[in-house]
N, CA, C and O of each residue as an XYZ file, in Angstrom:
504
protein
N     103.450     83.936    120.830
C     103.327     84.145    119.394
C     104.710     84.332    118.805
O     105.529     85.068    119.354
N     104.971     83.674    117.695
C     106.221     83.872    116.976
C     106.228     85.289    116.420
O     105.212     85.982    116.476
N     107.352     85.719    115.890
C     107.402     87.051    115.286
C     106.262     87.199    114.294
O     106.034     86.324    113.459
N     105.549     88.312    114.390
C     104.418     88.490    113.469
C     104.914     88.783    112.054
O     106.013     89.299    111.851
N     104.081     88.442    111.101
C     104.322     88.842    109.723
C     103.903     90.298    109.641
O     102.788     90.640    110.034
N     104.777     91.165    109.136
C     104.455     92.591    109.052
C     104.389     92.991    107.590
O     105.283     92.695    106.798
N     103.312     93.666    107.260
C     103.074     94.082    105.880
C     102.869     95.597    105.864
O     102.126     96.141    106.682
N     103.534     96.267    104.926
C     103.409     97.716    104.764
C     102.357     97.999    103.695
O     102.575     97.738    102.512
N     101.232     98.528    104.119
C     100.171     98.941    103.203
C     100.307    100.458    103.042
O      99.506    101.224    103.577
N     101.325    100.871    102.303
C     101.680    102.286    102.155
C     100.513    103.105    101.619
O     100.294    104.233    102.061
N      99.772    102.558    100.685
C      98.668    103.308    100.081
C      97.626    103.731    101.118
O      96.980    104.767    100.964
N      97.465    102.936    102.164
C      96.497    103.240    103.208
C      97.151    103.720    104.494
O      96.468    103.926    105.498
N      98.481    103.902    104.473
C      99.183    104.411    105.640
C      99.103    103.493    106.842
O      98.860    103.938    107.964
N      99.310    102.200    106.595
C      99.202    101.215    107.675
C     100.341    100.209    107.586
O     100.589     99.615    106.536
N     101.009    100.036    108.684
C     101.972     98.951    108.846
C     101.240     97.938    109.713
O     100.938     98.218    110.873
N     100.950     96.754    109.157
C     100.073     95.798    109.819
C     100.827     94.542    110.223
O     101.692     94.058    109.493
N     100.485     94.021    111.397
C     101.060     92.769    111.895
C      99.986     91.684    111.844
O      98.836     91.903    112.226
N     100.392     90.513    111.362
C      99.499     89.359    111.266
C     100.117     88.190    112.008
O     101.337     88.095    112.140
N      99.271     87.312    112.485
C      99.772     86.104    113.106
C     100.523     85.292    112.062
O     100.267     85.414    110.864
N     101.447     84.469    112.522
C     102.215     83.607    111.624
C     101.259     82.820    110.736
O     100.239     82.317    111.208
N     101.586     82.715    109.461
C     100.755     81.977    108.532
C      99.810     82.853    107.731
O      99.153     82.371    106.808
N      99.731     84.128    108.068
C      98.881     85.036    107.297
C      99.534     85.307    105.949
O     100.756     85.222    105.833
N      98.755     85.628    104.939
C      99.318     85.855    103.609
C     100.218     87.083    103.561
O      99.916     88.103    104.181
N     101.320     86.988    102.828
C     102.222     88.122    102.650
C     101.705     88.998    101.514
O     100.814     88.600    100.764
N     102.273     90.191    101.398
C     101.885     91.106    100.334
C     100.971     92.182    100.861
O     100.479     92.102    101.987
N     100.744     93.198    100.034
C      99.872     94.287    100.467
C      99.074     94.765     99.278
O      99.594     94.749     98.162
N      97.868     95.180     99.455
C      97.052     95.045    100.654
C      96.491     93.639    100.769
O      96.628     92.836     99.846
N      95.865     93.341    101.886
C      95.303     92.013    102.127
C      94.100     91.797    101.218
O      93.282     92.700    101.044
N      93.988     90.603    100.638
C      92.816     90.317     99.801
C      91.567     90.177    100.659
O      91.650     89.947    101.866
N      90.414     90.319    100.024
C      89.145     90.165    100.742
C      89.110     88.792    101.393
O      89.500     87.796    100.783
N      88.646     88.743    102.620
C      88.564     87.471    103.324
C      89.847     87.072    104.031
O      89.874     86.057    104.727
N      90.912     87.850    103.867
C      92.177     87.550    104.545
C      92.021     87.829    106.029
O      91.153     88.607    106.424
N      92.849     87.206    106.855
C      92.755     87.459    108.298
C      92.997     88.936    108.616
O      93.757     89.623    107.933
N      92.335     89.395    109.661
C      92.504     90.782    110.102
C      93.845     90.928    110.802
O      94.331     89.973    111.409
N      94.449     92.103    110.727
C      95.711     92.311    111.438
C      95.489     92.251    112.950
O      94.417     92.587    113.452
N      96.536     91.813    113.664
C      96.473     91.779    115.128
C      97.051     93.059    115.722
O      96.907     93.315    116.918
N      97.702     93.858    114.886
C      98.252     95.129    115.324
C      98.524     96.016    114.125
O      98.660     95.540    112.998
N      98.601     97.322    114.385
C      98.818     98.265    113.295
C      99.500     99.527    113.807
O      99.248     99.978    114.924
N     100.362    100.085    112.973
C     100.855    101.446    113.152
C     100.246    102.246    112.000
O     100.474    101.944    110.829
N      99.476    103.261    112.350
C      98.920    104.160    111.342
C      99.954    105.268    111.149
O     100.434    105.848    112.123
N     100.296    105.561    109.899
C     101.326    106.547    109.615
C     101.028    107.253    108.303
O     100.164    106.832    107.533
N     101.757    108.328    108.063
C     101.699    108.975    106.759
C     103.106    109.362    106.350
O     104.028    109.397    107.165
N     103.245    109.654    105.064
C     104.526    110.098    104.525
C     104.473    111.614    104.432
O     103.563    112.179    103.826
N     105.440    112.255    105.027
C     105.513    113.716    105.002
C     105.619    114.190    103.564
O     106.448    113.697    102.799
N     104.770    115.159    103.195
C     104.783    115.678    101.824
C     106.104    116.347    101.484
O     106.641    116.152    100.393
N     106.627    117.134    102.414
C     107.866    117.878    102.173
C     109.079    116.976    102.350
O     109.068    116.039    103.147
N     110.127    117.280    101.587
C     111.385    116.550    101.767
C     111.851    116.769    103.193
O     111.764    117.894    103.687
N     112.330    115.772    103.860
C     112.835    114.480    103.400
C     111.795    113.362    103.375
O     112.173    112.191    103.417
N     110.507    113.674    103.307
C     109.454    112.663    103.186
C     109.497    111.652    104.326
O     109.433    110.445    104.092
N     109.603    112.133    105.532
C     109.653    111.300    106.731
C     108.423    110.406    106.836
O     107.368    110.720    106.286
N     108.566    109.294    107.544
C     107.435    108.457    107.909
C     106.967    108.951    109.278
O     107.753    109.003    110.224
N     105.702    109.307    109.380
C     105.170    109.928    110.591
C     104.198    108.965    111.264
O     103.099    108.733    110.758
N     104.596    108.410    112.393
C     103.755    107.477    113.145
C     102.721    108.274    113.930
O     103.067    109.160    114.712
N     101.443    107.948    113.711
C     100.349    108.680    114.331
C      99.662    107.862    115.431
O      99.229    108.422    116.438
N      99.561    106.553    115.246
C      98.805    105.740    116.195
C      99.291    104.298    116.114
O      99.540    103.788    115.021
N      99.428    103.641    117.258
C      99.784    102.224    117.323
C      98.716    101.510    118.137
O      98.380    101.929    119.245
N      98.187    100.429    117.578
C      97.140     99.667    118.243
C      97.429     98.180    118.085
O      97.809     97.723    117.007
N      97.245     97.430    119.168
C      97.318     95.971    119.131
C      96.008     95.445    119.702
O      95.529     95.921    120.731
N      95.441     94.463    119.025
C      94.194     93.863    119.514
C      94.404     93.340    120.932
O      95.447     92.767    121.248
N      93.405     93.544    121.774
C      93.524     93.250    123.203
C      94.043     91.835    123.477
O      94.886     91.648    124.353
N      93.557     90.855    122.749
C      93.976     89.476    123.002
C      95.419     89.198    122.579
O      95.950     88.121    122.851
N      96.048     90.160    121.920
C      97.436     89.997    121.476
C      98.398     90.942    122.191
O      99.588     90.976    121.878
N      97.882     91.706    123.147
C      98.745     92.630    123.885
C      99.769     91.858    124.705
O      99.525     90.726    125.123
N     100.920     92.488    124.929
C     101.955     91.885    125.757
C     102.803     90.850    125.046
O     103.573     90.139    125.692
N     102.682     90.749    123.746
C     103.429     89.756    122.972
C     104.531     90.378    122.125
O     105.164     89.685    121.330
N     104.769     91.688    122.288
C     105.829     92.346    121.537
C     105.436     92.811    120.146
O     106.294     93.199    119.352
N     104.157     92.776    119.849
C     103.703     93.137    118.500
C     103.891     94.621    118.230
O     104.385     94.994    117.166
N     103.507     95.476    119.173
C     103.647     96.921    118.971
C     105.121     97.278    118.757
O     105.451     98.062    117.867
N     105.995     96.704    119.567
C     107.430     96.965    119.408
C     107.946     96.488    118.058
O     108.753     97.168    117.424
N     107.481     95.321    117.616
C     107.904     94.804    116.305
C     107.440     95.728    115.184
O     108.167     95.949    114.215
N     106.236     96.265    115.315
C     105.717     97.182    114.298
C     106.537     98.466    114.239
O     106.921     98.909    113.156
N     106.806     99.060    115.391
C     107.567    100.312    115.411
C     109.001    100.065    114.935
O     109.556    100.876    114.194
N     109.595     98.959    115.354
C     110.943     98.619    114.884
C     110.965     98.524    113.348
O     111.890     99.017    112.703
N     109.942     97.889    112.778
C     109.872     97.758    111.321
C     109.656     99.109    110.639
O     110.180     99.339    109.549
N     108.892    100.006    111.268
C     108.725    101.346    110.701
C     110.084    102.052    110.618
O     110.413    102.658    109.599
N     110.865    101.968    111.691
C     112.199    102.572    111.678
C     113.109    101.882    110.665
O     113.898    102.550    109.997
N     113.018    100.581    110.542
C     113.843     99.860    109.568
C     113.468    100.256    108.140
O     114.336    100.429    107.285
N     112.170    100.398    107.895
C     111.710    100.827    106.570
C     112.239    102.223    106.256
O     112.732    102.473    105.155
N     112.137    103.124    107.218
C     112.637    104.488    107.018
C     114.136    104.478    106.750
O     114.618    105.216    105.891
N     114.870    103.653    107.472
C     116.319    103.573    107.267
C     116.638    103.079    105.852
O     117.538    103.603    105.195
N     115.896    102.073    105.390
C     116.119    101.571    104.018
C     115.823    102.646    102.982
O     116.465    102.693    101.932
N     114.852    103.511    103.273
C     114.461    104.561    102.336
C     115.260    105.843    102.531
O     115.130    106.779    101.743
N     116.085    105.895    103.574
C     116.914    107.072    103.827
C     116.134    108.279    104.308
O     116.503    109.419    104.024
N     115.045    108.030    105.044
C     114.222    109.126    105.574
C     114.082    108.955    107.086
O     114.245    107.848    107.600
N     113.784    110.032    107.795
C     113.586    109.919    109.242
C     112.181    109.430    109.582
O     111.292    109.382    108.732
N     112.013    109.069    110.852
C     110.696    108.773    111.415
C     110.383    109.879    112.407
O     111.238    110.295    113.189
N     109.140    110.349    112.362
C     108.652    111.302    113.359
C     107.618    110.549    114.193
O     106.519    110.277    113.709
N     107.949    110.211    115.426
C     107.032    109.424    116.252
C     106.035    110.297    117.008
O     106.233    110.578    118.190
N     104.974    110.725    116.344
C     103.941    111.520    117.006
C     103.046    110.642    117.874
O     102.400    111.140    118.796
N     103.002    109.373    117.597
C     102.281    108.402    118.414
C     103.033    108.237    119.736
O     104.255    108.095    119.744
N     102.303    108.255    120.846
C     102.960    108.176    122.154
C     103.715    106.861    122.334
O     104.800    106.850    122.916
N     103.158    105.758    121.845
C     103.873    104.482    121.978
C     105.171    104.515    121.179
O     106.223    104.125    121.686
N     105.103    104.978    119.934
C     106.303    105.035    119.095
C     107.354    105.960    119.703
O     108.549    105.674    119.629
N     106.916    107.063    120.302
C     107.857    107.994    120.933
C     108.551    107.337    122.124
O     109.761    107.484    122.293
N     107.798    106.617    122.944
C     108.402    105.918    124.087
C     109.342    104.826    123.618
O     110.414    104.640    124.194
N     108.953    104.097    122.575
C     109.813    103.046    122.028
C     111.122    103.661    121.551
O     112.197    103.125    121.819
N     111.033    104.784    120.844
C     112.233    105.454    120.329
C     113.162    105.868    121.465
O     114.381    105.745    121.346
N     112.597    106.355    122.559
C     113.420    106.743    123.714
C     114.158    105.541    124.294
O     115.297    105.669    124.741
N     113.513    104.372    124.290
C     114.124    103.163    124.844
C     115.111    102.502    123.885
O     115.908    101.663    124.305
N     115.069    102.867    122.606
C     115.928    102.239    121.587
C     116.654    103.306    120.753
O     116.492    103.347    119.533
N     117.439    104.155    121.390
C     118.078    105.243    120.639
C     119.032    104.762    119.544
O     119.275    105.484    118.577
N     119.569    103.560    119.684
C     120.457    103.031    118.650
C     119.701    102.665    117.370
O     120.304    102.587    116.300
N     118.393    102.442    117.469
C     117.582    102.089    116.307
C     116.674    103.230    115.854
O     116.060    103.158    114.789
N     116.595    104.276    116.663
C     115.615    105.335    116.413
C     116.275    106.705    116.433
O     116.218    107.407    117.443
N     116.902    107.091    115.323
C     117.515    108.423    115.283
C     116.478    109.513    115.526
O     115.335    109.403    115.081
N     116.875    110.549    116.224
C     115.983    111.661    116.529
C     115.852    112.546    115.284
O     116.858    112.974    114.719
N     114.614    112.818    114.859
C     114.439    113.680    113.675
C     114.729    115.133    114.037
O     114.677    115.523    115.204
N     115.031    115.911    113.024
C     115.300    117.333    113.254
C     114.014    118.043    113.684
O     112.907    117.599    113.380
N     114.188    119.143    114.390
C     113.038    119.948    114.819
C     112.224    120.414    113.620
O     110.997    120.477    113.687
N     112.898    120.739    112.531
C     112.224    121.207    111.317
C     111.300    120.120    110.754
O     110.177    120.415    110.345
N     111.760    118.884    110.731
C     110.949    117.778    110.216
C     109.764    117.523    111.143
O     108.658    117.261    110.672
N     109.981    117.597    112.449
C     108.899    117.401    113.410
C     107.839    118.486    113.227
O     106.644    118.188    113.225
N     108.267    119.745    113.074
C     107.308    120.836    112.853
C     106.494    120.602    111.583
O     105.279    120.797    111.575
N     107.164    120.184    110.514
C     106.461    119.941    109.251
C     105.466    118.789    109.396
O     104.369    118.847    108.840
N     105.836    117.753    110.131
C     104.944    116.614    110.339
C     103.716    117.034    111.139
O     102.595    116.656    110.798
N     103.916    117.807    112.191
C     102.787    118.272    113.009
C     101.855    119.168    112.200
O     100.634    119.088    112.334
N     102.439    120.020    111.361
C     101.621    120.902    110.527
C     100.803    120.087    109.522
O      99.620    120.366    109.327
N     101.408    119.094    108.887
C     100.667    118.266    107.939
C      99.554    117.508    108.657
O      98.451    117.385    108.124
N      99.825    117.005    109.843
C      98.797    116.306    110.613
C      97.634    117.248    110.948
O      96.468    116.876    110.817
N      97.964    118.479    111.385
C      96.914    119.456    111.708
C      96.082    119.809    110.475
O      94.876    120.033    110.581
N      96.717    119.858    109.320
C      96.007    120.280    108.111
C      95.142    119.163    107.512
O      94.314    119.431    106.642
N      95.321    117.922    107.965
C      94.539    116.800    107.434
C      94.026    115.909    108.567
O      94.250    114.699    108.534
N      93.343    116.476    109.569
C      92.931    115.671    110.723
C      91.935    114.567    110.389
O      91.881    113.555    111.088
N      91.155    114.744    109.345
C      90.158    113.723    108.993
C      90.807    112.447    108.455
O      90.168    111.395    108.432
N      92.048    112.528    108.030
C      92.726    111.343    107.514
C      93.332    110.498    108.615
O      93.632    109.324    108.398
N      93.517    111.075    109.794
C      94.232    110.352    110.855
C      93.400    110.327    112.083
O      93.813    109.767    113.098
């Protein structure tokens, strides 16, 4: 698979990967192809408004094609453009960050604590 098209559906807390040729823009219109992978995330309420990765999933038939890595890389790139950290609470995102320290700055302990607290206070959303 060529590099997937990645779309940030911020309103729904989803960074979605689509096969090449899928429509760009967010959110996907009714009848649009389903994403082949997703990073579920939220924006930390407290400053610095970190992007908090909660879950990464790739459809089984698309596993092993680099989609999860492309999604997490794009989450970090988005955070860098916005000048905010990423808190990788998702185990895949955390492992990816460990393997790519040049692309994945470590967030402060304070930001990680705030992200975990927000996640605990809104478990039904994630």
